[in-house]
C-alpha positions in Angstrom: -10.1 1.6 -7.7 -10.7 0.1 -4.3 -9.1 2.5 -1.7 -9.2 -0.3 0.9 -7.0 -2.8 -0.9 -3.2 -2.1 -0.9 -2.6 -4.2 -4.1 -4.6 -1.8 -6.2 -2.4 1.1 -5.4 1.0 1.7 -6.9 3.5 4.6 -6.6 3.1 7.0 -9.6 -0.7 6.7 -10.0 -3.1 9.6 -9.6 -5.6 9.2 -6.8 -8.2 11.1 -4.8 -7.6 11.2 -1.0 -9.1 12.7 2.1 -6.5 14.8 3.9 -6.4 14.6 7.8 -7.7 18.2 8.0 -10.6 17.4 5.6 -11.9 14.3 7.3 -14.8 16.2 8.8 -16.0 17.5 5.4 -14.8 14.6 3.3 -13.2 17.0 0.8 -11.1 15.1 -1.8 -7.6 16.1 -2.9 -6.1 14.9 -6.1 -2.4 13.9 -6.2 0.2 11.4 -7.3 1.2 8.6 -4.9 4.8 8.7 -3.8 4.7 6.1 -1.0 2.1 3.6 0.4 2.2 4.0 4.2 -0.3 1.3 5.3 1.4 -2.1 5.6 -1.7 -4.2 5.9 -3.1 -5.7 2.6 -6.6 -4.4 3.5 -7.7 -1.5 5.6 -11.4 -0.6 6.1 -10.9 3.1 6.6 -8.7 3.4 3.4 -5.1 2.9 2.6 -2.9 5.7 3.8 -0.5 7.2 1.2 2.0 10.0 0.9 1.5 12.3 -2.2 4.1 14.0 -4.2 3.6 17.8 -4.1 4.5 19.4 -7.4 5.0 22.8 -5.8 8.2 22.0 -3.9 10.6 19.2 -3.6 10.3 17.5 -0.2 6.8 18.8 0.6 4.4 15.9 1.0 0.7 15.5 1.8 -0.8 12.5 3.6 -4.3 11.1 3.5 -6.4 8.0 3.0 -7.9 6.8 -0.2 -11.6 6.5 -0.6 -13.3 4.0 -2.9 
């Protein structure tokens, strides 16, 4: 999957993202896409998404997809 192209990302798919607090290390976090936050069809730093968090309703994580 190309993390820089919005059309390849759909709500409900499982992805690996880099959370804001992990940008320095590049640590990947696995999750299910709830919303796509980037409006542009392409974004060189990765499409920003909101992940569903299975632990609690209403608790979301944000990050950018990497290819």
